[in-house]
N, C-alpha and C positions, 0 to 999 in steps of 0.2 A: 867583961861591959859593952864593953868596943864591940866587940862580933853577935853579943846580942842584941846591941842596936841597928847592926848592919843585918841583920837575918829579921830582923821586926822590917826592916827599911821593902827588904826584897820583897817582902808578900804582900806589903800597903801595895808597893808599885808592880806585882804580878794580876791583882788584883782588880787594881783600877782598869790593866788593861782588857782585864777578862769584858769588865762592865760595858767599856766602850766598843767591847763589839760585838756585845749581846745589842746594848744600844741600835748599830748601826743596825744591826741586821731587823731586827722588829721594828726601823721608820723604814727600811727596804719592806718588810712583806706589810705590811700595815699599805705605803705607799702604793704597790703591785694589789692590793686588794681593794681599793679607791679606785685605784684605776678600771678596773673589770668593773666594778660598780659600775662606775659612770659609764661604761661602752655596755653595757649590760639597760640600763637607766636609758639609754641617749632613745630618742624619740629616732625611731621606726618609716617614719611617713617620709623624708626626705627620697626615693627611691625606689625601683622596680624591682619586681621577681617576676620571670618571665621563663616559664614552662612548656618548652617546643615538644608536640609528638612527635616522633616518627616518620605516621601516617596520622589522614586525617579526610572525610568525605564530607562536603557540603554539599548544600542547596541550592544556593545562588550564584549565579554565572560572576558577580564581583563580590573579590576578596577583601579583607579588612583582617588588625592585625587577635581582635576577641573573637571571631572565627575559627583562628587555625591551633592556637594554641592560647595559656592560662594566666591570664596576667593580674596580682596580685602588686599591693605596696600603695601608696601615696595616693589617698582619696580622690585628691586633687585633681592627677595626673594618669589612672587610670580608666577615666572616661575618655579623657582622650586619647590615649595606646588607644584603647580598643576600635579607636576610631576614624586608625590608622590604613590609607589605605595601598593594596600590596598585589595589585595587578585586577585582571581578569581572564576566563575564557572563553577566546576564539572560537574553538567547534569545542561540537560535542564529544565526547569520552575525551579531551585533551586533560593531560597530568601536567601540574606545574608542580617546581621542586625550586623549597625559598630552603634560603640557608643563613648562617646566623650573620651573617658580615653585610649581608642584604638590610634583614631586619632593622640591624643598628643602626645602617644609613637612613630608615627612611626614618625611624625613631628620632636621630642627630634633624635629619629635614624637619620633625615635626618641633623641633625645640627642646626635644629631651637628650640629651649626650649621656654617650657611654659610658661616664664614669657614674649617674645614676641609676646604671641598666644591672642585674642579677641576668645573664643566662644559665638555665639550664634545660637536661633533659636529651633529646636528640643533637648532633649539626646541623644537622639534614631535616626536610619535612618535605615528603610528600604530598600535595593535594589533586584530589577529585574530586566530580562533581558527579552528582547522582544523573539520573536521564530514564525516560522507559524508551526506549524501541519500537514502532508501529510498522509492521511489518508489510513490504509490498504487495504480499496474498492477501496481507489482511485485509491492505485498499480493496485489491481486484476483486475481493471477495464481497467487501460493497457495494462495488460499483455494478457490479454482476446483479447483487438485490433488486439496485435500484432499474436495471435494465428490465428486470422480470416486468417489472410494473410500468418504465418509462419508453419502452424499445419501442423505437422506431414503426411505421406502420405498413403492412408488407414486407417484414423483414421476415416471417417463417420462421419467429422468438430461437433464431440459432443465430449465434453470433464469435468468433474467433479473435483471439488477444492478443495484437500487433506490437502494442508497447506498455511492458508492466512499469509501472514505476519505480521511484528510488525507494527506499527504509528511509522513516520518519523520525529522526531524532527529538524528543520531547524536553529539554533541561529536565532537571529539579526531578523530582518524584511528583509526575504530575497528577491531582485527582480530576475526575470527570473530562475526561476526555471524549469529544461525539464528532461525529463528521457532520457536513450539508453537502449533499450531492446533489448534483447541477447537469440536465448535457446542453452540452456549448455547441454551436454551430459550427458546421465542416463546411468547408468547400467540396473533398470528396462525398460522391451521391451516397455510395452504400458505407459511408465512417460512421460511428457514433464516437465522442471525444466528453468523457467524464470531466468532472472538473470534481473534487474532491476537495473541502476547506476542513482541515483539522483545526476543532475549538480545544479551549481548556475553559474551561466554567466559563465558557457561552464567547468567549475570546477569543477571535483568528489568530492561530498561532504558523501558520504554514496552507500551501498548495499544493495539494498530488493531483497531476493528469491521467485516466488511463483513457487507453486507446482501441478500438474492436473495428472490425473487418465486419461489416452486419452479412447473414448468409440470406439468400434468399429459396425456400424449396420450390422447385423448378419440373415440370415436367419435360420427358423427350420419349423421341419416338427408338427405340433401338433392335439391330434383326437380329433374329433368334439364331437364323442359320443362312446358309451361302443363295442369294434372293438374285433369279436372272434377268435381266434388262426385259421387261414388256410383265414382269408378273405380278398382281395384282398383289396389292399390299392390305397383311388380316390381321388378327391373333391370332392368326397360328408362325408365320414368321418372322410375326415385328409384336415385341413385348413396348409397354407404355411404363414406364419406374418414374419416380420424381428422386430427384437429387438437388445438394445446396448446394450453391451457384451465387459466385459473388456479383449477378446482374437479377434485376428481375427478369421473371417469365415477360414473353413476347406480349402483349393485350390481345393479338391476332392468332395464337399460339393456337390449334387445331391438331388433330389426330390423324393418321397420315390412312387410317385404313375407309377402303376402295379406291384410294388411288392406285398406280400404274407406276414401275421404278423406272429411268430413265438410261440408267446405266447397272452396270450387276454389281451387288453390295453384298460384302462380306458379310460373314457372324462376328455381329460386336458389332460394326458400324454403328456410330449415332446420323439417325439418319434429319439432315436437316430438307429445309421446304423446295431447295433446287435440284434433288434426288429424286422426286418423287412428283410427278403429276394425276391428269385424269386421261385415259384413254385418245389414244387420239382417234381424230373422226373422220372416215374416206373421203372425199373427195367424190361429189352424186352431182355436180357441174361441169364442163371443161372446157377451155376458151373453144370460140368459133360454131360450141355447138349448138341448135336451136333451143328456142325453149319458151315457154308459156307464161308471160305476162299476167300475173291474175288482180284484180282490184274489185274484190267483193268486198261489199257491204250489206246489212240487213232487207237492204229495199232495193240491191239490183245487184248484179255481175257482168262484170265487163273485161274481157278478154284480149290479148293480142299476140303477136308471133315477134319474136326477139333476138339474139343473137349470143352471146354470153362472150364480153368479152376476156376474162381472166377466169382459170379457175375457181372452186368455191365449194368447201364443204358447208355444211344445212347451216342454219343461220349466222354467214358470213353474209356481209354486203359486198355486191361485186357491180360491173357497169359492164350495162346492158344494150344495144340498139336497137329497137323499136325498126320493123324492118321498115311496115309502112308510111312512118311518117321520117324515117332513119335518126330520130335525134335521139343522143344519147340519155342514159337514164342510169340512176342507183339504185338498186335491189336488192332486195335481201335474199338469198335462196332457202325456201320453207324445206319439211324435211323429204316431202313425197316428188324434189327437184323442179320445181314451179318457184318465181319468182314474183314480188313483189313489189312494188316501186316503194321508197321511202321519202317519205314526205317531205 
């Protein structure tokens, strides 16, 4: 009897313990499920989730968080975060590298603490800017086309490039790029300065200058063979050729044909005006020579005897003493050796 009661008590106590343990486990599981349910059902608009790509290319020169990342989360914070400035490009072709610490700092400066931000993706972002390059040879071609129409007069329609422009970089994927070209004044006589304004959608974004030396078409005489001193200049020994020059042709330039070489000229020598001249006239009146002084008109002829005081050639003026009156006059020598007073 006693043994039976003890056995029953033991059985009941063990069952109670098992029941208590089961109850505790059930409560714990219920509590965890409830907590998990609360987390999943908690509002998700209290933070930001930002995805950072490894590399991104933008059009604008100024950077914002919305340009270089994908921002999700609070409807009140996303617009604010998207507008946060992250710097700007200072030169075309520049690369800007941003890291997570810098982005979190900029968010914090704008009132969004790091505790509300979850960053995913790359640890650093390389940001590039789209740009378009207008090469220097394109600008030279535009200046050449302009000069074809607007070249200064007497240029011979030829010019040499002396200063090529640098390449011009247009930020962004520019469309509607055009040139506005004009000729600007130059202090150098044989120089053409062409200014090219670069326009994007009719807005001036820069200027480049192209400089040319103008070339003039000039004639020159060149010895074809060796020419002896005193020899006559003609097409047999001298050729006329046209050559480009940085100086315009002299307005008084004349062919040397019919003149005589003042000195010996070697073949291929460029003949200048001081190298040739007319044939030397012989002296037909000598000093102290007696000459006839003639004064002639349709109505009368007067002659007298004089003495030449100087040597002279035909066409030259010399001093002559009249033998009868002893007066000294100035007279021009005629081809026949007579002299005629110069009134």
